[in-house]
C-alpha positions in Angstrom: 102.8 125.0 122.2 100.0 126.5 120.2 97.6 123.7 119.6 95.3 122.5 122.4 93.0 119.5 122.1 91.0 117.0 123.9 89.2 113.8 122.9 86.1 115.7 121.9 87.3 118.7 119.9 89.7 116.8 117.5 88.5 114.8 114.5 92.0 113.6 113.6 91.9 115.2 110.2 95.7 116.0 110.2 95.4 119.6 109.0 97.4 120.9 112.0 100.2 118.4 111.4 100.2 119.2 107.7 100.4 123.0 108.1 103.1 123.1 110.7 106.2 124.7 109.2 108.6 123.0 111.6 107.0 119.5 111.5 106.5 119.8 115.2 103.2 117.9 115.2 102.9 114.1 115.0 99.6 112.2 114.8 99.7 109.5 117.5 97.2 106.7 118.3 95.2 106.4 121.5 94.1 103.1 123.0 91.5 102.6 120.3 93.8 103.6 117.4 92.3 107.1 116.8 95.0 109.6 115.9 95.6 112.8 117.9 98.1 115.6 117.4 101.2 115.5 119.7 103.4 118.7 119.7 107.1 118.6 120.1 107.7 121.6 122.3 111.3 121.8 121.3 110.3 122.4 117.6 107.2 124.5 118.1 107.7 128.2 117.3 104.2 129.3 118.5 103.2 130.5 115.1 99.5 129.6 115.7 98.9 128.1 112.2 97.7 124.9 113.8 95.0 126.7 115.6 94.0 128.8 112.6 93.7 125.8 110.2 91.5 123.7 112.6 88.0 123.6 111.1 86.3 121.2 113.6 84.1 123.8 115.0 80.8 125.6 114.3 82.7 128.4 112.4 83.9 126.2 109.5 84.0 127.9 106.1 80.5 128.1 104.5 81.4 131.0 102.2 81.0 128.8 99.0 77.8 127.2 100.0 74.3 127.8 98.7 71.7 128.8 101.4 70.2 125.4 100.8 71.7 122.5 98.7 70.1 121.2 95.5 69.1 117.6 96.1 68.7 114.6 93.8 68.1 110.9 94.0 70.7 109.4 91.7 71.6 106.1 90.0 74.3 105.4 87.4 72.9 104.5 84.0 75.2 101.5 83.9 73.7 98.7 86.1 77.1 97.1 86.3 78.5 100.1 88.0 75.6 100.1 90.5 76.1 96.4 91.3 79.8 97.0 92.0 79.2 100.1 94.2 77.7 100.5 97.6 74.6 102.5 96.5 73.9 104.2 93.2 77.5 104.6 91.9 77.3 108.4 91.8 80.9 108.6 93.0 82.0 106.7 89.9 80.4 109.3 87.6 82.1 112.2 89.3 85.5 110.4 89.6 85.4 109.2 86.0 85.3 112.8 84.8 88.4 113.7 86.9 90.3 110.7 85.6 89.3 111.3 82.0 90.9 114.8 82.2 94.2 113.5 83.6 93.3 114.3 87.2 93.9 112.5 90.5 91.4 110.9 92.9 91.9 110.4 96.6 89.7 108.1 98.6 89.6 105.4 101.3 91.3 102.2 100.4 93.5 99.5 102.0 97.1 99.3 103.0 98.8 96.1 104.2 96.2 93.7 105.6 93.0 95.7 105.2 94.1 98.7 107.2 91.9 101.6 106.0 93.9 104.5 104.7 93.5 107.3 102.2 95.2 106.6 98.9 95.9 108.3 95.5 94.5 106.9 92.3 95.3 108.0 88.7 93.3 105.4 86.8 90.0 103.5 87.2 91.7 100.3 88.5 93.2 102.2 91.4 90.1 104.2 91.9 87.9 101.2 92.1 89.5 100.3 95.5 87.6 103.3 96.9 84.2 101.8 96.1 82.0 100.6 98.9 81.6 101.6 102.5 84.5 101.2 105.0 83.4 101.5 108.6 86.7 102.6 110.0 88.4 106.0 110.4 91.0 106.2 107.6 94.6 107.2 108.2 95.3 110.5 106.5 98.9 110.9 107.4 100.7 112.7 104.6 97.7 112.9 102.3 96.9 116.6 102.6 100.5 117.4 101.6 100.2 115.1 98.6 97.0 116.8 97.5 98.7 120.2 97.7 101.6 119.0 95.6 99.2 117.7 92.9 97.2 121.0 92.9 100.4 123.0 92.6 101.4 120.8 89.6 98.1 121.8 87.9 96.1 118.6 88.3 92.4 118.4 88.9 92.0 116.7 92.3 89.0 114.9 93.6 89.1 114.2 97.4 86.4 112.0 98.9 86.0 111.5 102.6 84.1 112.3 105.8 83.0 115.9 106.2 85.6 116.5 108.9 88.3 115.3 106.5 87.1 117.5 103.6 86.7 120.5 105.9 90.2 120.0 107.2 91.6 119.7 103.7 89.9 122.8 102.4 91.2 124.8 105.3 94.7 123.5 104.8 94.8 124.1 101.0 93.7 127.7 101.2 92.0 130.0 98.6 94.7 130.1 95.9 94.5 126.4 95.0 90.8 125.7 95.5 89.8 126.0 91.8 91.0 122.6 90.8 90.1 120.9 94.1 86.8 118.9 94.0 85.4 117.8 97.3 82.9 115.0 98.0 81.9 114.2 101.6 79.7 111.3 102.7 76.6 111.3 104.9 78.6 110.1 108.0 77.2 108.1 110.9 80.5 108.4 112.8 84.0 106.8 112.5 84.8 103.5 114.3 88.0 102.5 115.9 90.9 101.3 113.7 92.2 99.0 116.5 88.7 97.4 117.0 88.5 96.8 113.3 92.0 95.2 113.3 91.2 92.9 116.2 87.8 92.0 114.7 89.4 91.0 111.5 91.9 88.8 113.4 89.0 87.2 115.3 87.3 86.4 111.9 90.5 84.8 110.7 90.7 82.6 113.7 87.2 81.4 112.9 88.1 80.8 109.3 91.3 79.1 110.1 93.0 81.0 107.2 93.8 84.6 106.2 91.0 86.8 104.8 91.6 87.5 101.1 88.7 89.8 100.4 85.9 91.4 102.3 82.9 93.6 102.2 81.6 95.8 105.1 78.2 95.6 103.6 77.7 92.8 101.2 75.1 94.0 98.7 75.7 91.2 96.2 74.8 88.5 98.7 72.2 90.2 100.9 70.9 93.2 99.0 71.2 96.9 99.3 69.1 97.3 102.4 70.9 94.7 104.5 74.0 95.2 106.5 76.1 92.1 106.8 79.9 91.8 106.6 81.3 89.1 104.4 84.9 87.7 104.7 86.4 85.4 102.1 89.4 83.2 102.6 90.9 80.9 100.0 88.7 78.0 101.0 86.1 79.4 103.4 83.8 82.4 103.8 82.0 83.9 106.8 79.1 86.4 106.9 78.2 88.1 110.2 76.7 91.3 111.6 78.7 91.6 114.8 80.8 94.6 113.7 77.7 96.3 112.5 76.1 95.7 115.9 78.9 97.5 117.7 78.9 100.3 115.1 75.2 101.1 115.6 75.6 101.1 119.3 77.9 104.1 118.9 80.2 102.6 121.5 83.4 102.4 119.4 83.1 105.7 117.6 85.5 108.6 117.9 84.4 110.8 120.7 84.3 113.9 118.5 81.6 112.3 116.4 79.1 112.9 119.3 79.5 116.7 118.9 80.1 116.8 115.1 79.4 120.3 113.7 78.8 119.0 110.2 75.7 117.0 110.8 73.4 119.4 108.9 72.8 120.5 105.3 75.6 123.1 105.3 78.3 120.6 104.1 82.0 121.5 103.8 82.2 120.0 100.3 81.0 120.7 96.8 79.0 117.4 96.7 77.6 115.2 99.4 76.8 111.5 98.7 75.0 108.9 100.8 72.6 106.0 100.6 69.1 107.4 99.9 66.9 105.7 102.5 63.3 106.6 101.9 63.6 107.0 98.2 60.1 105.7 97.8 58.8 109.1 99.1 60.2 110.6 96.0 59.5 108.0 93.3 58.3 104.4 94.0 59.7 103.2 90.7 63.2 104.8 90.8 64.9 102.0 92.7 62.3 99.2 92.3 65.0 96.6 91.6 66.5 97.5 95.1 70.0 97.6 93.6 70.9 100.9 95.3 70.1 104.6 95.2 72.4 107.5 96.0 71.4 110.7 97.8 73.1 113.6 96.1 73.5 117.1 97.6 75.0 119.9 95.4 76.3 122.4 97.9 78.3 124.9 95.8 78.4 126.3 92.3 81.4 124.1 91.6 79.3 121.1 92.6 76.5 122.2 90.2 78.9 122.8 87.3 80.5 119.4 87.9 77.1 117.7 88.1 76.0 119.3 84.8 79.1 117.7 83.1 78.5 114.2 84.4 74.7 114.0 84.6 74.5 112.4 81.1 75.8 109.2 82.7 73.2 109.3 85.5 69.5 108.8 86.1 68.3 111.4 88.6 65.2 113.0 90.0 64.8 116.1 92.2 64.2 115.5 95.9 62.4 117.6 98.4 64.4 118.6 101.5 61.9 117.1 103.9 62.1 113.7 102.1 65.8 113.2 102.6 66.5 114.4 106.2 68.3 111.4 107.6 69.3 111.6 111.2 73.0 112.2 110.3 71.9 115.3 108.3 70.2 116.8 111.4 72.3 116.2 114.5 75.2 114.0 115.8 74.4 110.6 117.1 74.8 110.5 120.9 77.7 108.7 122.4 77.0 105.4 124.1 76.9 105.9 127.9 79.5 103.1 128.3 81.9 104.5 125.7 84.6 105.4 128.2 84.2 102.1 130.0 84.4 100.3 126.7 87.8 102.0 126.0 89.1 101.2 129.5 88.2 97.5 129.3 89.4 97.2 125.7 92.8 98.7 126.8 93.1 96.4 129.8 91.4 93.2 128.7 91.4 93.3 124.9 88.8 92.9 122.1 87.3 89.6 123.0 86.1 90.8 126.4 84.5 94.0 125.0 82.8 91.9 122.3 81.4 89.6 124.9 80.2 92.5 127.1 78.7 94.7 124.3 78.5 92.6 121.2 75.8 90.4 119.9 77.5 87.2 121.1 77.9 85.6 124.5 75.6 85.2 127.4 74.9 88.9 128.1 73.4 89.4 124.6 71.4 86.2 124.9 70.1 87.2 128.3 69.1 90.7 127.0 67.4 89.1 124.0 65.4 86.8 126.3 64.3 89.6 128.6 63.1 91.6 125.6 61.1 88.7 124.3 59.5 88.2 127.7 58.6 91.9 127.9 56.9 91.8 124.5 54.9 88.8 125.5 53.8 90.4 128.7 52.9 93.7 127.1 
């Protein structure tokens, strides 16, 4: 058995399973639904390819990167595209170019009942499912191999994902096929548990009394770009809440490897990096004055610059100084919650409702903590 892993040094990107010539590696879920490689010792031939392809380390490939990225604040020129997207709709401009030239776009969408997976799109209707933030680690099983098949067939391919996913894909694809592979990563806060998301959605449906038909992890249309409220819509009822957000920002349901992520810097493993541009006022107080959304854009490679030069006629953009865009996720990983292991144990033994009562923003513990904080502020 060549590959060795623990909960901290594996991002679940599937590069090892994809590269294995004997299909000896399967990606299996842990108690929270995070996928980890499991090696079939009977099939393993000790070739070491799984070890070589792993890019979740400080030695990931930076050979294509500029010493420092070129940075812009960006908004699509079409306000309708901005209103339909999470931030400034820069992803739409880049992906439109790929689709216009007969290419393929891969991004995070839904399978079944809002299970977050990576999917393949060949037109704008399919691509539009990738709009918006999805605060769950997506399932990549089989996707890297599909990307390789498309590249071998001569397609231009855009792959959008977290930096660990783009790094894994670039390592798996190899040098020969990189010319037509366009990589976009996101400024990532960390990836939450697929099982917690599944159970949270079920809990919402119990409250609604009917199945969820549509949802938004961050409902910009109802609450604005800056706010972070989830919205769930059934056939007859709707619910908005911030309970999932509350758990997300506690860092208690994130994958353990996120706490040591090597990509939380400006040396990104992609051609382009996109994110919400918090603090855009430091650059231009008028640029996003309607508060509809603004993208932060990092051009990391020559391919990224050439790509931007092609699509920039559909964008409004202004240069950004490095010091005015250094969000925490571009400087260092977010620390893991001290109760992360206990959270997983109790979730495994007692289920989602108990963990939500203990660490969520509902129940007596949250109300007691809120009361104590109010008393402290009054006394200070």
